[in-house]
C-alpha positions in Angstrom: 72.0 -30.1 -33.9 73.3 -27.7 -31.2 71.5 -24.7 -32.7 68.3 -26.8 -33.0 68.5 -27.3 -29.2 68.5 -23.6 -28.6 65.4 -23.2 -30.9 63.7 -25.9 -28.9 64.4 -24.0 -25.7 63.1 -20.8 -27.2 59.9 -22.5 -28.1 59.2 -23.8 -24.6 60.6 -27.3 -24.7 61.7 -28.0 -21.1 64.2 -30.8 -21.6 66.6 -31.3 -24.5 69.3 -34.0 -24.6 72.2 -33.9 -27.0 74.3 -37.0 -27.2 77.8 -37.3 -28.7 79.2 -40.8 -29.2 78.2 -44.3 -30.5 79.1 -43.2 -34.0 76.9 -40.1 -33.7 79.7 -38.1 -35.3 79.5 -39.1 -39.0 80.6 -42.7 -38.5 83.8 -41.7 -36.7 84.9 -43.5 -33.5 83.3 -42.3 -30.3 84.4 -40.9 -26.9 84.8 -44.4 -25.5 88.6 -44.1 -25.0 89.6 -47.7 -24.6 91.8 -47.5 -27.7 93.5 -45.1 -30.0 92.8 -42.3 -27.5 94.7 -39.4 -29.2 93.3 -39.8 -32.7 89.7 -40.2 -31.4 89.9 -37.2 -29.0 91.5 -35.0 -31.6 88.4 -35.6 -33.9 85.8 -35.3 -31.1 87.4 -32.3 -29.5 87.1 -30.4 -32.8 83.5 -31.6 -33.3 82.4 -30.6 -29.8 84.5 -27.7 -28.5 83.4 -24.7 -30.7 79.7 -25.7 -31.0 79.3 -26.0 -27.2 81.1 -22.7 -26.6 78.8 -21.2 -29.3 75.7 -22.6 -27.7 76.6 -21.1 -24.3 77.4 -17.7 -25.9 74.1 -17.9 -28.0 72.0 -18.7 -24.9 73.6 -15.8 -23.0 73.1 -13.3 -25.9 69.4 -14.3 -26.2 68.8 -14.0 -22.5 68.2 -17.7 -22.0 71.2 -18.8 -20.0 69.7 -17.7 -16.7 66.7 -20.0 -17.2 68.5 -22.8 -18.9 70.6 -25.5 -17.1 73.3 -27.0 -19.2 74.7 -30.3 -17.9 77.7 -32.1 -19.3 77.9 -35.5 -17.7 79.3 -38.9 -18.1 79.0 -42.2 -16.2 82.6 -42.4 -15.3 86.1 -41.0 -16.0 89.2 -42.6 -17.4 92.2 -44.0 -15.6 95.3 -41.7 -15.6 97.4 -44.6 -17.1 97.2 -46.5 -20.4 95.2 -49.7 -20.6 97.7 -52.5 -21.6 98.0 -53.0 -25.4 95.3 -50.5 -26.4 96.7 -46.9 -26.6 93.7 -46.0 -24.5 92.5 -45.9 -20.9 90.2 -48.1 -18.8 87.1 -46.8 -16.8 87.7 -44.9 -13.6 84.7 -44.4 -11.2 86.9 -42.8 -8.5 87.6 -39.5 -10.2 86.0 -37.7 -13.1 84.6 -34.4 -14.3 81.0 -33.2 -15.0 80.0 -29.6 -15.4 77.0 -27.4 -15.1 76.3 -23.9 -16.6 73.4 -21.5 -16.5 70.4 -21.5 -14.3 71.5 -20.9 -10.8 75.1 -22.2 -11.1 78.1 -20.1 -10.1 80.1 -18.9 -13.1 83.8 -19.9 -13.6 83.8 -22.0 -10.5 85.4 -25.4 -9.8 84.5 -27.7 -7.0 86.5 -30.7 -5.9 89.8 -32.2 -7.1 91.6 -35.5 -7.6 94.9 -36.6 -6.2 97.9 -35.4 -8.1 97.9 -38.5 -10.2 94.3 -38.0 -11.3 93.1 -41.3 -10.0 90.8 -40.6 -7.1 88.8 -37.6 -5.9 90.3 -36.2 -2.7 88.9 -32.7 -2.2 85.1 -32.2 -1.8 84.4 -35.7 -2.8 80.8 -36.1 -4.2 78.6 -39.0 -5.2 76.4 -39.3 -8.3 73.5 -38.9 -5.9 74.8 -35.5 -4.9 75.1 -34.4 -8.5 71.6 -35.7 -9.3 70.1 -34.0 -6.2 71.7 -30.7 -7.3 70.4 -31.0 -10.9 66.9 -31.8 -9.6 67.1 -28.8 -7.2 68.1 -26.5 -10.0 65.1 -27.8 -12.0 62.8 -26.9 -9.1 62.4 -30.4 -7.7 63.1 -31.5 -4.2 64.8 -34.9 -4.5 63.7 -36.1 -1.0 60.1 -35.5 -1.9 60.2 -36.9 -5.4 59.5 -40.7 -5.5 58.1 -43.2 -7.9 56.4 -46.5 -7.3 58.6 -49.3 -8.6 58.7 -53.1 -7.9 56.3 -52.7 -4.9 58.0 -49.8 -3.1 58.4 -46.1 -3.4 61.8 -45.1 -4.7 63.6 -41.8 -5.0 65.7 -40.8 -8.0 68.6 -40.3 -5.6 68.0 -43.5 -3.7 68.2 -42.7 0.0 71.3 -40.6 -0.6 72.3 -37.3 -2.1 72.6 -33.8 -0.9 72.4 -30.6 -2.9 75.9 -29.2 -3.5 75.1 -25.7 -2.2 78.7 -24.5 -2.9 78.1 -24.5 -6.7 74.9 -22.5 -6.5 75.0 -18.8 -7.4 
């Protein structure tokens, strides 16, 4: 699947989405870490880690990484403490990680940090709107100028919020 995505990019496909979860990994449990966290993540780490590293290496070797934006994202993180009775962790919208690689993004760069407990973002706190505005910018779209007509009004993909995170740009 990962190598197919590189072939799609080589053949001019502009957007490729890979999804890992919801039993997408051969019937195994998914990344939803509400229960049995360690056994699930041991399986999924092995499934995901080397192929993603290989994809990035492959894109670089073929000269595609500078024109390809790779986005790893989630809708929320996980609490730093166990969820009672589950051997897992509940949702955490206050602190989590997404990452970008490739087209226009600084290499080997980290931006922002949580408190020492890992519960809440404290340094360079961003919103999902900021992340989306940055992705749109890297795709050549200006989020403040991009709107769609929905339910009788013009709406932006970043609502009325969002700023490009210039510090992560190369």
